[in-house]
Every structure is written in structure tokens, then in C-alpha cells.
C-alpha positions as a Markdown table, in Angstrom:
| # | Residue | x | y | z |
|---|---|---|---|---|
| 1 | Met | -16.5 | -25.9 | 25.0 |
| 2 | Thr | -14.8 | -23.7 | 22.4 |
| 3 | Asp | -17.9 | -21.8 | 20.9 |
| 4 | Phe | -19.1 | -18.6 | 22.1 |
| 5 | Ser | -21.8 | -19.2 | 24.6 |
| 6 | Ser | -25.0 | -17.1 | 26.0 |
| 7 | Asp | -22.8 | -16.0 | 29.1 |
| 8 | Pro | -23.4 | -12.4 | 29.6 |
| 9 | Arg | -19.7 | -11.6 | 30.5 |
| 10 | Asp | -18.9 | -13.0 | 27.4 |
| 11 | Ala | -21.5 | -11.1 | 25.5 |
| 12 | Gln | -20.4 | -7.8 | 27.6 |
| 13 | Ala | -16.7 | -8.4 | 26.5 |
| 14 | Leu | -17.6 | -9.0 | 22.8 |
| 15 | His | -19.6 | -5.6 | 22.6 |
| 16 | Ser | -17.3 | -3.5 | 24.3 |
| 17 | Glu | -14.1 | -4.3 | 22.8 |
| 18 | Glu | -15.5 | -5.4 | 19.5 |
| 19 | Leu | -14.1 | -8.8 | 19.7 |
| 20 | Phe | -15.3 | -12.0 | 17.9 |
| 21 | Pro | -15.9 | -15.3 | 18.5 |
| 22 | Ile | -14.1 | -18.3 | 17.0 |
| 23 | Arg | -17.2 | -19.3 | 14.8 |
| 24 | Glu | -17.3 | -15.6 | 13.3 |
| 25 | Val | -13.9 | -15.6 | 12.5 |
| 26 | Ser | -14.0 | -19.1 | 11.1 |
| 27 | Arg | -16.8 | -17.6 | 8.7 |
| 28 | Val | -15.2 | -14.4 | 7.5 |
| 29 | Thr | -11.8 | -16.2 | 6.8 |
| 30 | Gly | -12.8 | -19.4 | 5.7 |
| 31 | Ile | -10.5 | -21.0 | 8.2 |
| 32 | Asn | -12.1 | -23.8 | 10.3 |
| 33 | Pro | -11.8 | -23.8 | 13.9 |
| 34 | Val | -10.2 | -26.6 | 14.6 |
| 35 | Thr | -7.4 | -25.3 | 12.2 |
| 36 | Leu | -7.3 | -21.8 | 13.9 |
| 37 | Arg | -6.9 | -24.0 | 17.4 |
| 38 | Ala | -4.1 | -25.9 | 16.1 |
| 39 | Trp | -2.4 | -22.6 | 14.7 |
| 40 | Glu | -2.7 | -21.2 | 18.1 |
| 41 | Arg | -1.7 | -24.2 | 20.3 |
| 42 | Arg | 1.3 | -25.8 | 17.8 |
| 43 | Tyr | 2.7 | -22.4 | 16.6 |
| 44 | Gly | 1.5 | -19.5 | 18.3 |
| 45 | Leu | 0.3 | -18.0 | 15.4 |
| 46 | Ile | -2.5 | -16.3 | 16.7 |
| 47 | Gln | -3.3 | -15.6 | 20.4 |
| 48 | Pro | -6.9 | -14.6 | 20.9 |
| 49 | Thr | -8.0 | -13.4 | 24.2 |
| 50 | Arg | -10.1 | -15.3 | 26.7 |
| 51 | Thr | -13.4 | -14.8 | 28.4 |
| 52 | Glu | -13.9 | -15.4 | 32.0 |
| 53 | Ser | -15.7 | -18.6 | 31.2 |
| 54 | Gly | -12.7 | -19.4 | 28.8 |
| 55 | His | -13.9 | -19.0 | 25.7 |
| 56 | Arg | -11.8 | -17.5 | 22.6 |
| 57 | Leu | -12.4 | -14.0 | 21.4 |
| 58 | Tyr | -10.6 | -12.7 | 18.3 |
| 59 | Ser | -9.7 | -8.6 | 17.7 |
| 60 | Arg | -9.9 | -7.3 | 14.4 |
| 61 | Ala | -6.1 | -7.4 | 14.1 |
| 62 | Asp | -6.2 | -11.1 | 15.0 |
| 63 | Ile | -8.6 | -11.6 | 11.7 |
| 64 | Asp | -6.4 | -9.9 | 9.7 |
| 65 | Asp | -3.5 | -12.0 | 10.9 |
| 66 | Val | -5.5 | -15.1 | 10.3 |
| 67 | Arg | -5.9 | -13.6 | 6.7 |
| 68 | Thr | -2.3 | -13.0 | 6.3 |
| 69 | Ala | -1.3 | -16.6 | 7.7 |
| 70 | Leu | -3.3 | -18.4 | 5.3 |
| 71 | Met | -1.9 | -16.1 | 2.4 |
| 72 | Trp | 1.7 | -17.3 | 3.5 |
| 73 | Ile | 0.6 | -20.9 | 3.8 |
| 74 | Glu | -1.0 | -21.1 | 0.2 |
| 75 | Arg | 2.3 | -19.2 | -1.2 |
| 76 | Gly | 4.3 | -22.4 | -0.1 |
| 77 | Val | 5.7 | -21.1 | 3.4 |
| 78 | Ala | 5.8 | -23.8 | 5.9 |
| 79 | Val | 3.4 | -22.7 | 9.1 |
| 80 | Ser | 5.8 | -23.0 | 11.4 |
| 81 | Lys | 7.8 | -19.7 | 9.8 |
| 82 | Val | 4.7 | -17.8 | 9.3 |
| 83 | Gly | 5.0 | -16.6 | 13.1 |
| 84 | Lys | 8.2 | -14.9 | 12.3 |
| 85 | Ile | 6.4 | -13.0 | 9.1 |
| 86 | Leu | 3.8 | -11.9 | 11.1 |
| 87 | Ala | 6.1 | -10.8 | 14.0 |
| 88 | Arg | 7.9 | -8.8 | 11.4 |
| 89 | Ser | 4.9 | -7.1 | 10.2 |
| 90 | His | 3.9 | -6.0 | 13.6 |
| 91 | Gly | 7.3 | -4.6 | 14.3 |
| 92 | Ala | 7.1 | -2.7 | 11.2 |
| 93 | His | 3.3 | -1.1 | 11.8 |
| 94 | Gly | 3.2 | -1.0 | 15.4 |
| 95 | Asp | 4.4 | 2.5 | 16.1 |
| 96 | Asn | 2.0 | 3.7 | 13.4 |
| 97 | Pro | -1.2 | 4.8 | 15.4 |
| 98 | Glu | -2.9 | 6.0 | 12.2 |
| 99 | Gln | -2.6 | 2.6 | 10.4 |
| 100 | Gly | -4.0 | 1.3 | 13.5 |
| 101 | Gly | -7.1 | 3.6 | 14.1 |
| 102 | Ala | -7.7 | 2.9 | 10.4 |
| 103 | Arg | -8.1 | -0.7 | 10.8 |
| 104 | Ala | -11.4 | -0.8 | 11.8 |
| 105 | Glu | -12.6 | 1.3 | 9.0 |
| 106 | Trp | -10.6 | -0.9 | 6.4 |
| 107 | Leu | -12.6 | -3.6 | 7.8 |
| 108 | Glu | -15.9 | -2.0 | 7.4 |
| 109 | Trp | -14.8 | -1.2 | 3.7 |
| 110 | Gln | -14.0 | -5.2 | 3.2 |
| 111 | Val | -17.5 | -6.0 | 4.4 |
| 112 | Gln | -19.5 | -3.8 | 2.0 |
| 113 | Ile | -17.2 | -5.3 | -0.9 |
| 114 | Arg | -18.2 | -8.7 | 0.1 |
| 115 | Arg | -22.0 | -7.9 | 0.3 |
| 116 | Ala | -21.8 | -6.5 | -3.2 |
| 117 | Val | -19.9 | -9.4 | -4.5 |
| 118 | Ala | -22.0 | -11.9 | -3.0 |
| 119 | Ala | -25.0 | -10.0 | -4.9 |
| 120 | Phe | -23.0 | -9.8 | -8.1 |
| 121 | Asp | -23.7 | -6.1 | -8.2 |
| 122 | Glu | -21.4 | -4.4 | -10.5 |
| 123 | Pro | -22.8 | -0.7 | -10.1 |
| 124 | Gln | -22.7 | -0.8 | -6.4 |
| 125 | Leu | -19.1 | -2.7 | -6.4 |
| 126 | Glu | -18.1 | 0.4 | -8.7 |
| 127 | Arg | -19.6 | 3.0 | -6.3 |
| 128 | Ile | -17.9 | 1.4 | -3.4 |
| 129 | Tyr | -14.6 | 1.2 | -5.2 |
| 130 | Gly | -14.7 | 4.9 | -6.1 |
| 131 | Gln | -15.6 | 5.9 | -2.4 |
| 132 | Val | -12.6 | 3.8 | -1.0 |
| 133 | Phe | -10.3 | 5.8 | -3.7 |
| 134 | Ser | -11.5 | 9.0 | -2.5 |
| 135 | Ser | -10.7 | 8.4 | 1.0 |
| 136 | Tyr | -7.5 | 6.7 | 0.8 |
| 137 | Pro | -4.1 | 6.7 | -1.3 |
| 138 | Leu | -3.7 | 3.9 | -4.0 |
| 139 | Val | -1.3 | 1.7 | -1.9 |
| 140 | Ser | -3.8 | 1.6 | 1.1 |
| 141 | Ala | -6.8 | 1.2 | -1.2 |
| 142 | Phe | -5.4 | -2.0 | -2.5 |
| 143 | Gln | -3.3 | -3.3 | 0.0 |
| 144 | Glu | -5.6 | -2.5 | 3.0 |
| 145 | Val | -8.9 | -3.0 | 1.5 |
| 146 | Leu | -9.4 | -4.5 | -1.9 |
| 147 | Met | -6.7 | -7.2 | -2.0 |
| 148 | Pro | -7.6 | -8.7 | 1.2 |
| 149 | Val | -11.2 | -9.3 | 0.1 |
| 150 | Trp | -9.8 | -10.8 | -3.1 |
| 151 | Gln | -7.3 | -13.3 | -1.2 |
| 152 | Thr | -10.0 | -14.4 | 0.8 |
| 153 | Leu | -12.4 | -15.4 | -1.7 |
| 154 | Leu | -9.5 | -16.9 | -3.6 |
| 155 | Gly | -8.8 | -19.1 | -0.5 |
| 156 | Arg | -12.4 | -20.1 | -0.5 |
| 157 | Gln | -13.5 | -21.3 | -3.7 |
| 158 | Glu | -14.3 | -25.0 | -2.8 |
| 159 | Gly | -17.7 | -23.7 | -1.5 |
| 160 | Tyr | -20.5 | -23.0 | -3.8 |
| 161 | Gly | -20.7 | -20.0 | -5.3 |
| 162 | His | -17.3 | -18.6 | -4.2 |
| 163 | Thr | -15.4 | -19.4 | -7.3 |
| 164 | Ser | -17.9 | -17.1 | -9.1 |
| 165 | Glu | -17.7 | -14.6 | -6.6 |
| 166 | Trp | -14.0 | -14.6 | -6.9 |
| 167 | Leu | -14.2 | -14.5 | -10.6 |
| 168 | Phe | -16.4 | -11.5 | -10.3 |
| 169 | Leu | -14.2 | -9.5 | -8.3 |
| 170 | Asp | -11.2 | -10.8 | -10.2 |
| 171 | Ser | -12.4 | -9.5 | -13.4 |
| 172 | Phe | -13.5 | -6.2 | -11.9 |
| 173 | Leu | -10.2 | -5.2 | -10.2 |
| 174 | Arg | -7.9 | -6.4 | -12.9 |
| 175 | Ala | -9.7 | -4.0 | -15.4 |
| 176 | Arg | -9.4 | -1.3 | -13.0 |
| 177 | Ala | -5.8 | -1.7 | -12.3 |
| 178 | Leu | -5.1 | -1.8 | -16.2 |
| 179 | Gln | -7.0 | 1.4 | -16.4 |
| 180 | Arg | -4.9 | 2.9 | -13.6 |
| 181 | Leu | -1.6 | 1.7 | -15.1 |
| 182 | Gln | -2.4 | 2.9 | -18.6 |
| 183 | Leu | -3.5 | 6.6 | -16.9 |
| 184 | Thr | -0.1 | 6.7 | -15.3 |
| 185 | Arg | 2.1 | 6.1 | -18.9 |
| 186 | Gly | 3.5 | 8.8 | -21.0 |
| 187 | His | 3.8 | 11.7 | -18.9 |
| 188 | Gly | 7.7 | 12.5 | -19.1 |
| 189 | His | 8.6 | 10.3 | -16.5 |
| 190 | Ala | 12.3 | 10.1 | -15.5 |
| 191 | Trp | 12.8 | 6.4 | -15.4 |
| 192 | Val | 11.2 | 3.4 | -17.2 |
| 193 | Val | 10.5 | 0.2 | -15.0 |
| 194 | Val | 9.6 | -3.2 | -16.7 |
| 195 | Val | 7.8 | -5.4 | -14.2 |
| 196 | Ala | 7.3 | -9.4 | -15.0 |
| 197 | Ala | 6.1 | -12.1 | -13.0 |
| 198 | Met | 8.7 | -15.1 | -12.0 |
| 199 | Pro | 7.6 | -18.2 | -13.1 |
| 200 | Gly | 5.3 | -20.0 | -10.8 |
| 201 | Pro | 1.7 | -19.6 | -9.9 |
| 202 | Thr | 1.3 | -16.1 | -9.7 |
| 203 | Arg | -2.1 | -14.1 | -10.6 |
| 204 | Glu | -2.4 | -11.2 | -13.2 |
| 205 | Leu | -4.1 | -9.0 | -10.6 |
| 206 | Glu | -1.2 | -9.6 | -8.3 |
| 207 | Val | 1.3 | -8.4 | -10.8 |
| 208 | Leu | -0.7 | -5.2 | -11.9 |
| 209 | Val | -0.9 | -4.2 | -8.5 |
| 210 | Ala | 2.6 | -4.8 | -7.9 |
| 211 | Gly | 3.4 | -2.4 | -11.0 |
| 212 | Leu | 0.9 | 0.3 | -9.6 |
| 213 | Met | 2.8 | 0.3 | -6.4 |
| 214 | Leu | 6.1 | 1.0 | -8.3 |
| 215 | Ala | 4.3 | 3.7 | -10.5 |
| 216 | Gly | 4.2 | 7.4 | -10.1 |
| 217 | Pro | 5.2 | 10.9 | -11.1 |
| 218 | Gln | 8.9 | 9.8 | -11.5 |
| 219 | Val | 8.2 | 6.3 | -12.9 |
| 220 | Asp | 6.7 | 4.7 | -15.9 |
| 221 | Val | 6.0 | 1.1 | -15.5 |
| 222 | His | 5.3 | -1.5 | -18.1 |
| 223 | Val | 3.8 | -4.8 | -17.1 |
| 224 | Leu | 4.6 | -7.5 | -19.0 |
| 225 | Ala | 2.1 | -10.6 | -19.3 |
| 226 | Leu | 2.1 | -13.6 | -17.5 |
| 227 | Gly | 4.1 | -16.4 | -18.8 |
| 228 | Gln | 6.8 | -14.2 | -20.0 |
| 229 | Pro | 9.9 | -16.5 | -20.1 |
| 230 | Leu | 13.1 | -15.4 | -18.0 |
| 231 | Asn | 15.4 | -16.1 | -20.7 |
| 232 | Glu | 14.0 | -13.8 | -23.1 |
| 233 | Leu | 13.7 | -10.6 | -20.8 |
| 234 | Ser | 17.2 | -9.7 | -21.9 |
| 235 | Leu | 15.7 | -9.2 | -25.3 |
| 236 | Val | 12.5 | -7.3 | -24.1 |
| 237 | Cys | 14.9 | -4.9 | -22.1 |
| 238 | Glu | 16.9 | -4.6 | -25.3 |
| 239 | Lys | 14.2 | -3.2 | -27.1 |
| 240 | Ile | 12.3 | -1.1 | -24.2 |
| 241 | Gln | 15.6 | 0.3 | -22.9 |
| 242 | Pro | 14.4 | 0.6 | -19.1 |
| 243 | Gln | 16.3 | 2.0 | -16.1 |
| 244 | Ala | 15.3 | -1.1 | -14.1 |
| 245 | Leu | 13.5 | -4.9 | -14.3 |
| 246 | Ala | 11.6 | -5.7 | -11.2 |
| 247 | Leu | 10.8 | -9.4 | -11.1 |
| 248 | Phe | 7.8 | -10.1 | -8.9 |
| 249 | Ser | 6.5 | -13.1 | -6.9 |
| 250 | His | 4.9 | -13.5 | -3.4 |
| 251 | Arg | 6.0 | -17.2 | -3.2 |
| 252 | Pro | 9.5 | -18.3 | -1.8 |
| 253 | Leu | 12.0 | -18.9 | -4.5 |
| 254 | Asn | 13.1 | -22.6 | -5.2 |
| 255 | Ser | 16.5 | -23.6 | -5.0 |
| 256 | Glu | 17.3 | -23.3 | -8.7 |
| 257 | Gln | 15.8 | -19.6 | -9.1 |
| 258 | Pro | 18.6 | -17.5 | -7.2 |
| 259 | Arg | 21.0 | -19.1 | -9.9 |
| 260 | Gln | 18.7 | -18.3 | -12.6 |
| 261 | Leu | 18.4 | -14.4 | -11.7 |
| 262 | Leu | 22.1 | -14.1 | -11.4 |
| 263 | Lys | 22.5 | -15.4 | -14.9 |
| 264 | Leu | 19.7 | -13.4 | -16.0 |
| 265 | Gly | 21.6 | -10.1 | -14.3 |
| 266 | Met | 24.5 | -10.9 | -16.3 |
| 267 | Thr | 22.7 | -10.3 | -19.5 |
| 268 | Leu | 21.0 | -7.1 | -19.1 |
| 269 | Glu | 22.2 | -3.6 | -19.6 |
| 270 | Cys | 19.7 | -2.2 | -16.6 |
| 271 | Pro | 19.5 | -3.3 | -12.9 |
| 272 | Leu | 17.6 | -6.5 | -11.6 |
| 273 | Met | 15.4 | -6.1 | -8.8 |
| 274 | Leu | 13.2 | -8.6 | -6.8 |
| 275 | Met | 9.8 | -7.3 | -5.5 |
| 276 | Gly | 6.9 | -9.0 | -3.5 |
| 277 | Glu | 7.3 | -10.9 | -0.3 |
| 278 | Ala | 9.7 | -13.2 | -2.3 |
| 279 | Ser | 12.2 | -10.6 | -2.2 |
| 280 | Glu | 11.8 | -10.4 | 2.0 |
| 281 | Leu | 12.4 | -14.2 | 2.0 |
| 282 | Ala | 15.2 | -14.2 | -0.3 |
| 283 | Gln | 17.3 | -11.5 | 1.1 |
| 284 | Glu | 20.0 | -13.6 | 2.6 |
| 285 | Ala | 20.5 | -15.7 | -0.4 |
| 286 | Leu | 21.1 | -12.8 | -2.5 |
| 287 | Ile | 23.3 | -10.7 | 0.0 |
| 288 | Gly | 26.6 | -10.0 | -2.2 |
| 289 | Thr | 24.7 | -10.0 | -5.4 |
| 290 | Gln | 23.9 | -7.4 | -7.7 |
| 291 | Ile | 20.1 | -8.0 | -7.3 |
| 292 | Ala | 18.3 | -5.1 | -5.5 |
| 293 | Cys | 15.5 | -6.5 | -3.0 |
| 294 | Leu | 12.5 | -4.0 | -3.1 |
| 295 | Gly | 10.5 | -5.8 | -0.2 |
| 296 | Gly | 6.5 | -6.7 | -0.4 |
| 297 | Glu | 5.3 | -3.8 | 1.2 |
| 298 | Gly | 3.8 | -1.0 | -1.1 |
| 299 | Arg | 5.1 | 2.2 | 0.4 |
| 300 | Leu | 8.4 | 0.3 | 0.6 |
| 301 | Met | 8.7 | -1.0 | -2.5 |
| 302 | Gln | 8.3 | 2.5 | -4.3 |
| 303 | Arg | 10.5 | 4.3 | -1.7 |
| 304 | Arg | 13.5 | 1.6 | -2.2 |
| 305 | Leu | 13.0 | 1.6 | -6.1 |
| 306 | Leu | 13.0 | 5.4 | -6.1 |
| 307 | Gln | 16.3 | 5.4 | -3.5 |
| 308 | Tyr | 18.0 | 2.6 | -5.9 |
| 309 | Leu | 17.6 | 4.7 | -9.0 |
| 310 | Glu | 18.7 | 7.9 | -7.7 |
| 311 | Gly | 21.9 | 6.1 | -6.5 |
| 312 | His | 21.2 | 6.4 | -2.6 |
| 313 | Leu | 20.5 | 2.4 | -2.1 |
| 314 | Asp | 23.0 | -0.4 | -2.4 |
| 315 | Thr | 21.9 | -3.8 | -3.2 |
């Protein structure tokens, strides 16, 4: 038996440590229990705790890992490689007690957002959105609260009503991300950065949020429309005259794309950068080139961009 039972010891563990049975994890992530068990047995992706009677219990951190694993798999990363990515992420955040303490709060906000989306209640969603941004900086608001809900709904579109829910949230967030980008424009920034998506199945919201991660008091970001041809980016940059061109992708580069990037870099008058998780996965392939890898985490991307523009970071 693998479902959570009525054993009082199991119930006590669930209540005292905020642990969740596999059926609840399946409900909130959209991953069926059979898949969750396979990830554990075959790949060691998620290692839940066990009650005295042997039932699996998942922490909030485990739920985050399930969502992250699903995101990577949907982006084309082999399941066997996802474990290394999760381990690297844990290493990056493991010594940050503030983030660990905020995790429960982020999940509570996500629950509130899901309820508003399920009710198609835009005024309530607007209120929650405002409260999130009054509580956290932009990077945390998008990266830790809003985008995980968006990603979960994107992965559950096969169920009745899920596509409509995702479209509702996607439309809401795209409008507000674009508004925030426009508000950062035209304030005498030191640098102009053009952001474009790599060819492939990238969503507009992902590119807009990536642009927001780079924008700041010193950086004016221009996000180009989806479908921008790589071979015309040199023309666009010739007109805009940016200090950098940053290409975004959360998916692994295919075998031809590193060569295409090198060719593009030779036609540009400004530095070429790769951002998003694709840059983490492509680092080894780009060693020794003039293409800078900014990473896939919001704070890291902005920090590396500024260091590079200031001349303190090599490719």
C-alpha cells in the first residue's frame, strides 16, 4: 500500500512536520503517483521521508523539486540528468536560511493564486499580485511565486478546464510583465541590452520575465518579439546600438545552435550573451568562445550582466 493511511502515527508526522502524502503531491503538481515512485526508484530524483508504517511523505521542498524536475523534462532534458541539476540548485541555495524560511510563504501565496485562477477572479488575482510585490522584490515575486504556478498549469493542460486556467493566468502575467518593462524604460540608463528568444518552443512570458530580471537602474532592456530570426539580429542591433545582445532559452541547445551563435557573434558590434537555463547546460560547449553565459537564476543573471558590462567578468 502506497497511499497515506489512517495510521495515527502517519497523521501525527504529517501535521507536525508539514509533510504531504503522495496523493496530495500528485494533486498539486499534476504528476501521477506511479511517475513519482519511478523517479524515486530509478533516478533518485525525489527522496521522500517514510512513516513507521512505510508510507511516503513529501516536504514542501520536495514538492518544489517535483515541479522543477517536471519543468526540466518538459524542456527536453533527460530524466537521468535532472538529478544533477537539482543537486546544483540545492548547493546554490543550501546556505541561504532566509530563502529556506520563505519557502513556506511562497507556497502559501501559490495556493492563493491557484484559487483565484480556478475561480477566474481577476480582481482577486490583481489584489494577490499587488500583495506579493509589496512583500518581495521583483526577482522573488516572479521566480518563486508567480512562475511556478504558471509552469504547473502549463504542464496540466490535458485536464478539463486547465487550458482555460493557464490562458487566464498567462494573459494576466504577460500584460503586467510588459507594463513593468515599459516602466523601466527611458530613465537615462548607462547600458542598453536587447533580449531575444532562441528559436524553439519558448513562451512570450518567459522572455518578458527574463528581460525584467536584467532590467534595473543601470540597464534599459528591449525585448524583441517571439520569432525573431537569428540571422537578422545583427541588423536589429545595428539600428538600436545596444551594449549587449542577450539570447534567452530554458531548453538545451541542439547540435547546430552553438555554431549558429558563434556565427552570429562574429557579425555583431556588441557582446553576445546566452541567458536562461540553456546557458548553464551549454557552458562547456561555449568555453573559449566570446559568448558570455549569464546563467538561469534571476539574481545571478543580473549580477553577471553588470559585471560583464563593467569589464569585471570574462566569458
